N, C-alpha and C positions, 0 to 999 in steps of 0.2 A: 306569793312574796307582798303583794299589795295589801292582803288581809292582815298579814303579821305587822306591816307598818302602821295600819290603821289602829290596831290593838294598842301598840306601843304608844301611838300618838293620843289615844284615849287615855291611857294611864299616866302621861305626861300632863295632860290637861286638868288633871285632878289637883295638882299641886300649884301653889303661888310660889313666887320667888322666896318670899319670906319662909314658908314652910320647907323649901328646898334648903334653904341655909340651916334650918332647925335639924333637919335630918343630917346634914354634915357635921354640926357641932356635936350631935348625939354620937355619931360613929366615931369621932375623934375622943369622945370622952369615956367610952365603955364598950367592950366586947358584947354586951347585952344588946347592943343596937347594930350587930353586924349585919343584920338583914337589910339594913339601909343601903348597904354598898350596892346590891344589884339594882335598887331604885334609881340610885344616883348615876349608875352606869348607862341607864337607859336616856339620860339626858345629854351624854357625850356623844353627840351625833350631828352630822352635817344638817339634818333636817330640824333640829331643835332651835329654839330661839337663841341667839348668841349670848344674852346675858345668863340665861339658863345654863348654857353649856359652860360658860366661865366660872359661875358659881359651884357647879358640881366638879368641874376640873380641879378647882383649886382645894377643895375638901379631900377629893380622892388622892391627889398628889401629896398632901399632908399626911393623910393616912398610910400610903404605901411606902413612902420614902424611909422611915425608921425600921419597917418589918422586912425590906427587901433582903437584907443580908441572911435573915432566917428562913427564907423561902427555898424550896428544892429548885434545881436548875430548870425544870420545865414541868407542865402540868401532867406530861406522860410519865413521869417518874413513878407515879402510883402503881402503874401496870407492872413495873419491874421490881418493886420493892415488896416482895411477897411477905417478908418477915414483919413488914411494917404496916400491913394493910388493916390490922386490928388497932393500930394505934391511933386514937382519936385526934391526938395533937398533930400527927403526921398528915392524916387526912384532912384536917382542917387547914394546915399550911399548904398543902397541894391544891386545896379549893381555892385559897386565897392566890396562889400562882396562876391558876386558870383564869381567875377575875383579873389579875394584872395583865395577863396577856391579851384579854379582852379589851382592857382599858388602853394599852398600847395600840392595838389594831384600831380601835375607835378614834384615838388621836391622829393616827396616820391617815385615816380615811378623811377627817376634817381638814387636815394639811393640804391634802391634794384636791379637795372638793372645789369646784368653780363657785359654789354658793357661799363659801366662807369669806368673812370680812377680813380684810387685811390685819387689822389690829389682833383679831382672834387667832388668825393663822400665825401670828408671830409669837403669840403666847404659847400655842400648842407646839411650835417648834421649839421653844425654850424648854418646855416640859419634857418633850421627847429626849432632848440633848441632856437634860439633867437626869434621867434615867440612864441614859448611856453612860454618864459619868459614874453613877453610884450603884448601879442595878446588878452589879457582878461581883459583890463581895469586896467592893473597893477597887476593883480593876475595871478598865474599859469595856463596856458591854458591846462587844463586836456584833452580837446576833440581832440586837434590836437595831443597832446602827445600819447593818446589812440589809434587814428587812425594810427599814425606812428608805434607804436609796434605791433598793430594788423596786419598790412600790412607785416611787417618783419616776424612774426610768421606764417602767412597763405600762404607766398610766397612759391612757389615750388621750389625755388633755395636756395641753401646754402648761407648765407650772413654772414659768420663767420667775415669777415674783418670789416664789417659795425657794427656788435655786439661787437667786440673788441674795436672799435673806441668809441662807446657809453659807454662801460664799463669804459674804461680808462680816458675818458674825463669828464663824467658827473655822474658817480655813487658816486662820492665823495660828492656830494651834497645831504643832507638828504631829502629835499623835492622831489627831482627826484626819490629817492629810494622809497619814500612813495607812490607816484603816480604809480610807476612801480609796486609795490605790488598789487595795487587796479586794475590796467589793467591786470596783469596776473591771478588774480583770476576771473575777468569777462572772460577772454579768456578761462580759464580751465573749467569754468561752461559751456561755449558755446560748447567747444570740448566734453564734456561729454554728452551733449544732442545729438550732431551731431553723436558722437560714437554709442549712442544706436539706432539713427535713421538709420545710415548707415548699421549697423548690420542687422536691420529689412529688409531694402531693400535689401542687399547682400544675405539674406536668399532666397528671392524671385528671385533675378537675380545675379547668381554667377559671372558673367562678371565685375559687378561694385566692386566687394570685394576687389581685389588687388589694384586697383587704390585709391580707398578711404582709404583703410587701410595705404598704404604707405604715402599719404598725411597726415593723422593724425599722423603717427609716426613721420614724419619731424617735424611738428608742436609741438608734444610733446618733441622732442630732444631740440628744439629752447627754448621752455619755461623753460626747465631743465637747459640749458646753462645760462640763464639769472638769474634764480632764484639762482643757485649755485655760481654765480660770483658776486652777489650784497654784498658789504663789511657787515661783521657782525655787530651787535648792540653793541659790546662792545666799551667802550670809551664815553658812554654817562653817565658821572658822573655829579655831582653837578657843577664842575668847567669847564665842557665842553663848548667849543664855536663852536656849529655845524654850518656848512656852508651851506647856501642856495642858490640854483640857482636863484630863484625869490627873489628880494629885500623885497617885503611885506611879503612873507612867508605864511604859513599855520598854524604854530604853534604859534598863536596869540590868545589872548582872543576875544571872539565874539563881534563884533561891533566895533572893533578897526579900520578895514580898511575904514569904512565909514568916520571916523574922520580924516584918514590920510592926505587927500589933504589939510585940513584945517591948517596944520602945517606951521608956517610962515618960518621957515628956517631948514637947514639940520641938525643943532645941536639939534634943538627941536625935529625933526623927530626921530633922533636916540635916544634920551632920552625917547620920548614917546613910541617908540618901545621896549626899554629895559624894561619899566615898564608894558607893556601889554604882553610882550611874555610869553608863557607858561612855567612852570618850566621844568627842565630837567626830572625830574620824570614823568611828565605828557606826555613829548615828547616820553619818552621811552615806556610808555604804549601803546600810540597811534600807535608807530612803531611796537610793539611787536604784536598787535592786527592785523594789516594788514599783517605782516609777517606770522602770524598763518593762517589767512584765505587764503591766497595765497598757502601756502604748502599744506594745508589740500584739498584744491580744486584740486590742482595738483595731490595729491596722490590718488585721486578718479578716475583718468583717467586709461584707459587700457595702461599700459607702455610698450615700447618695452623692450625686455629682457635685453639689454645692460645698458639702462636707469635704469631699475629695480635694476639690480645689483649695479650700482653706487650709487643709492640713499640708498640702505641698507648699503653700506660700510661706507657712511659718515653721515648717520641720527644721530647716537648717539653723534657725536661731534658737527656737523655743524647746526642741526636743533632742537633737543630736548632741549637743554639748552635755546634756545631763544623763545619757544613756550609759550603762555599765560596759556596754560593748555596741558601739554605733554600728558595727558590720552587721549585726542582725537586721538592720533595715535594708540590706542588699536586696532581697527578693522583692520587696515591696517597691523600692525605686527603680529597680531594672524593670519591673513589670510596667510601672508608670511610664518609664521612658521609652518602652517598646510601643505603647499605645499611639504615639504620634500626635502631631497637632499641638494644641495649646497645652495638653497634659504633659506632653514631653518637655516642652518649654518651661513649665512650672517645677518639674521634676529636677532640672539641671542643676540648681543651686545646691541642693542636698546631695546629688550624686557627685558633683564636683567637690564637695567638702569630704565625701568618703574616699575618693580617689586620691586627693591631694594630702589629706591629713591622716587617713586611717588604712592606707595601703590597699584599696579595693582595686582589682584588676578587671577591667570590663573591655575585652577585646573589641567588640563592635561599637564602642563608644563614638569614634570619629565618624564610622559609616553613617550612623544614625543621626549624628549632628550635621553631617552634610545634607541628609535628607530633609532637615528642618529649614534649610535656606531656600525657601519658596516665597513668591511675592506676598502671600497672605500674612507672613510673619512681621512685615512692616506695619500691620494694622492690629497686631496683638496686643492685648492690654498690658502684658509683662514684657513688651518688647525692650524696653530700656535695660532691664536687668539681663535679659538674654544677650543683647549685643555686648553688654559690659563683660559678661562671662566669655563669650565668643572670642572678645578681643584678647583674653588671658589664656586661651588653651593651646598649649601653655608656652611661654618663652623658652623654657628648657628644651621643649620638643622642637622649636625652631632652631636652636642652636645646634641640636643633633643633626637635623635635616641638613643644614648648611655645611656642617663638617663632612656628612656623608657624601653629599655632592661634590664637595671639593676634593676628597680622596678619590672618589670614582672618576672624575675627569682627569686627575693626574696620572691614575694608572692605566686609564684607557683612552688615549688621545684621539681615537678615532670617533668618539661621541662628542668631541669639543664643539661640533657644528651646532649642537642642541642648545648651546648657550644663547644663540640669538640666530634663528633661522627664519627668513622671510620667504613670502609665498611667490616672490619674483615681482616684475614690473607690470604684470596685468596683461601683456600682450600675449594672446593665447597661441600656444605651440601644441601641435598634435602630440598624443600619447607615444607615437613610434619614435619620434624624435626624442622625447624625454628618455624613453627606454634606451636609446642608443647611447645617449650621454651618460646614462647610469652605468652602463656596461663598460664604457671606456675608463671609468674611474678606478682607482687602486682598490685592493680589498680592504685596506685598513681605513679608507675614507668613508665618510657617512653617505648613506643612501640619499640621494638628491630628491628634493621635492618634485612631485610630478606636477607639471603645469597643464592645466586644463582650462577649459572655458569658464571655470568658476571664478568668483570675484577674488581678488587678492585680499589677504588678511584673515582667511578662513583656517581656524584651527582643525586639523584632520585627526586629532585625538578623539577616540571612541571610548565611551564608558563600558569596559568589558571586564569580567572576572578573568578571563585569560590573557595574560600580557601580550601574547602573540597577535591578537586580534585588536590590540588597542590603536594600532597605527602610531606608536609612540615616536618612532623614528621619523616620522613626517612632521612632527610636532616641535615645540621648543620650551625652553624653561623660563618662559616670560614671567611666570608667577614669583620666581625668585626675586624679580625686581621689586616687588612690593615690600620685601623684608628690609630694604634700604631705608624704609620710613617706619619701620616697627617702633611701637611705643617704648619697647625694652632696649635701652642703650647698648647693652652687650651684644644683642642680635644685630643691630644696624653696624656696629663697628666691627662685627667679626665677618662681614662680608669680604671674601677673597677678591683681589683686584680683577681677576679674570672672570669674575661672575658679575662685576657692575657694568 
């Protein structure tokens, strides 16, 4: 590899910048100078001086842009086109296609290289995106775009500057966002498969585990960075004039693009496009579907802890409102809630939205919510939101509980003693005397509290799954008194007099 690089380096050193410019001008002027193309390509490299790279890039971009519609879909087409193998023009165009693919690959290499200057990186990004716009016979070139995003995500280097440039300059275009969702979904699915495969290999060879895990985590970080920075879907209303990077667009009725070249003038094209464009409602549906697939695929990955927390913090506001079917998050959120600790606290907001707004049934919700009420919760970072949600879980439930208790007490007078049952005056009496007093009472009366040497005020209720073992008849309904001060007025007003 080093010898190959040194040979290329020596070839590049033969040319001055002025000579390089002459090579470009010759290439643009006549096919007779087509052999200048491979020479110019050698200068489009992360190891070339930036001004040499820029000069070659501009010449090659000017050369390829007008001929792209005439090129075959890919350089591999020559292998399948047996009838055309003797056609010199076809072979020439296929060769051009292979050189164009090499050019795009070199541009992407420069874009993600840590050696690239910021100014050059921006020019390279613009060139790549220009080919995305025009490189597919007038349609959005999703293959180039996918290759570009894939290389960014799988790169072992942090490329935040490049991502920020992409986000700031191109994510305002709705078709770019659309194909970004498609690409990220594919990448997430690939990473999910790779994650499973690498875990199996790592179990056999522990040396591979650290490297593989770090690489996957970095890719997950990048996917999340892109996903979380794509502008939200708001603003797509009936009067919206959504802007697209590619003029032909993707949000048009089927068959329209085939008719597009037949339009006689620009005004007719514009009118024809307007008549054939999908409605804003249909555009929103397509965008929401791709948004949903991308996020659901991403959330199936094994996320780094910091990404996991960031997702949980923003999910209920940034993701759930834009999903085509929010219930699809059920598995992810219930798994998160089951983890316990701070992860459960952070999953609470989104889980609450699914339960109250989208009909999610989660039978163990309150059991796990009760388990979160430990002293450490008062020190948790997101404790304010947790207690805000805790306070609202839910007033309708409080109303139902009050009504249920009220009806039970009226139907079963023998348990009225549970409304307020004290432990006695604290003067110890032996168990035999307590037992005798209990036996003297009527069958309909409540079982008396056994008075022992224990301190008065102790609740005898036990946390048991079997109601018989809870000692509930020796306890009281003291908790009901707290509902007199409930934040929800209907709850506090509904308290029946005999419960106060």
